[in-house]
N, C-alpha and C positions, 0 to 999 in steps of 0.2 A: 433630467425631468424638471419641469416648471409647473407650478400650480398658482394661477392667479385667482385670488379669492378675497374674502373679507371675513374677519374673525366671527361675526355673528351670522353669516350666511349658512343656512341649514344645508344647502346643496354642497357648498364647499366643505362643510363639516363632514358630510358623508365621504367625500373623496379623500380628505385628510385621513380619516379613520381607515379606509381601505388601504391606502398607501402604507400606513403604519402597520396594519395587520400583515400585509405582504412583505414588510420589511424592505421597502423601496425608498431610497434617498431621493429627495427632491428639494428644489428651491421654491420658497413661498414668496410670491409677489402680492402685495396688498393694494386693493383699490377700495377707497372709502365710498360705500353706497350712499351714505348720508351727505357727503360733499359732492356727489355726482361725478366722481372720477370715471365711472363706468360709461359715461355718456360722451367722453372725449372722442374726437375724430380719430385719434390714433388707436384707441381701443376698439372703436366700432369697425375699423378696417380689419382688425383681427377677428372680432366676434360681432357680426352685424346685429345680433339681438341685444348686445350690451349687458348681458347677464354675467354673473359669476356662478360657478367657476369656469375658467378657461385653462385647458391642460395641454401641455406640449411634452412630447417624448421623441427626442431627436428630430426627425423630419415630419413627424405626425403631430397634428394639432386638432383640437375639438372642444366643443362646449357641450352643455347638458350633462348633468352629473350621472344619470343612468347610462348614457352612452360611454362615459369615461369608465364607470364601474365595469361595464361589460367588456370594454377594451382591456382593462387591467386583468380581468379574469381570463380572457383568451390569450393575452400576450405573456402574462406572468402567472401561469397556472400552478406553480410549485406549492403555493399555500392557497388552496382553493377556498372560495367563498360561495360556491354553489355546490349542492349535493351531486353525487355521481349519477343518480338515477333521474330519469325524465320526470317522474311524478314529484320527486322532491324538488327539482329545479322549478317546476311549474308552481308549486306551493310557495316557495321562497319568492318567486317573481310576483305572485299574487299579493302576498303580504307587502312586498316592496312597493307595488303599484298603489296600494291603498294610501300609503304615505306620500309617495313622490308624485302621483298623478291626481289624487282626489283631495287630499288635505292641503298639502303645501302650496299648490298653485293658488288656492283661494285665500290663503293667509299670509302670503309673502308681502314684503315691504311695499312693492309698487301697487298692489291691490289696496292695502291699508291706506296708503297716501291718496289714492284715487277716491276712496270712500270719504275721507275727511276733507279732501280738497274739492274736486269737481262735484261730488254728490252732497257735500256739506253735512255729513252725518256727525252726530256728537261722539265724543270719546266713549260714552256708555254704549252707544249703538255699535261702534266699531268693536268694542270688547265683546259684545254679545255675538256679533258676526264671527269673530275669531273663535270664541268658545264653541259656537254651534258646529262649525265644520270640523274642529278637532274631535268633539264628542261624537259626532256622526261617524267619523272614520274609525275612531277608537272602539266604538261599539262593535263594529264589524271585525276589526282586528282582534279584539279580545275574544269574540265568539270563535274565530278560527283557531286561536291559541288553545281553546278548551278541547279541541279535537286531537286526534292522534298525531304524533310526531313532534309535539312540543316537548321540550326537555329543559335543560339548564338555560337554553336560549330559545329563540323563536322556532328553530327547526332542529330538534335533537340537542346534542351536547357539543356541537361544533358551531362556531360563529359563521353566520352567512350574511348575504347582502340585506336580508330582512332586518337583521340586527343593526347593520350599518345605517339603514334608513330610519329605524325606530328611535334610536337614542337622540338624534338632533331634534326630532319632533316632540319628544317628551321634554327635552330641555326647554324648548320654546313654550310648551304648555305650562310648565312650572313658572317660567318667567312672566307669563301673562295671567298667573293665578287661576288657571283652568282646573276645575275640580276633577280629580282622578281617582277618587276612592272606589269607583265602580269597576276599576280595571286592575284587579290584583295580579293577574299574570303579566300584564304590561309592566307594572311597577316592579315585580319580582325579577323579571328578565332584565330590565334596565339597571336595577341594582347590581345584578351579577355582571353585566357588561361594564359598568362604570368602575369596577374593581380591576379591570384589565388595563395594562399599560398603554396599549394602542388607543383605547378610548380616553384614558386620562390625558394623554399627550395631545389628543385632538380637541379637547374642551376649548370653547371660545376664550375663556379667561387665561388659558395657557398659550395663546398665540402672541407673537411679537407685536402685532398691531392692536392688541387689546389695550384700552386706556388704563 
């Protein structure tokens, strides 16, 4: 297996964590998003979107972290990251979607660069944008966590894809000084997860390409 990523990429962070949880060995290939390595013609031939992560497993290759997570779940089900019941799986996917579909796409590096570049917003305005979309998404996420089925982690006492998506987003929120005091369940669950070896190993600062 090969995972092409970047140490600070939230999407790559998700996949690293899932691979660790499933105890799967892989080679990590680094592309610097800051230096523009992901825009090289060689990489675009592999992944026309030019995003990370890009994942290869023997003859199979794909981009988009959620697609990779679903592939891993279906292909390597021995350590599951989705509940057995349809209701539980839908709840986990609901929570995962808030992070991966609603928050992250609005706050990722290419959007922030467009804001400060083409739209010429100030650093203060960029930070306000960043905080706004995290807080909007986390309000909904926290509300769902107050409902039934939340336990040690996002869904009961077993780690799921919702947890895999949550931790990188909280990491970014803290990095950008986003106030999180209104989200006690998110903070509690993140603390629980960050004590697990699979999450510790996936931390950005623990990657070989971290400065």
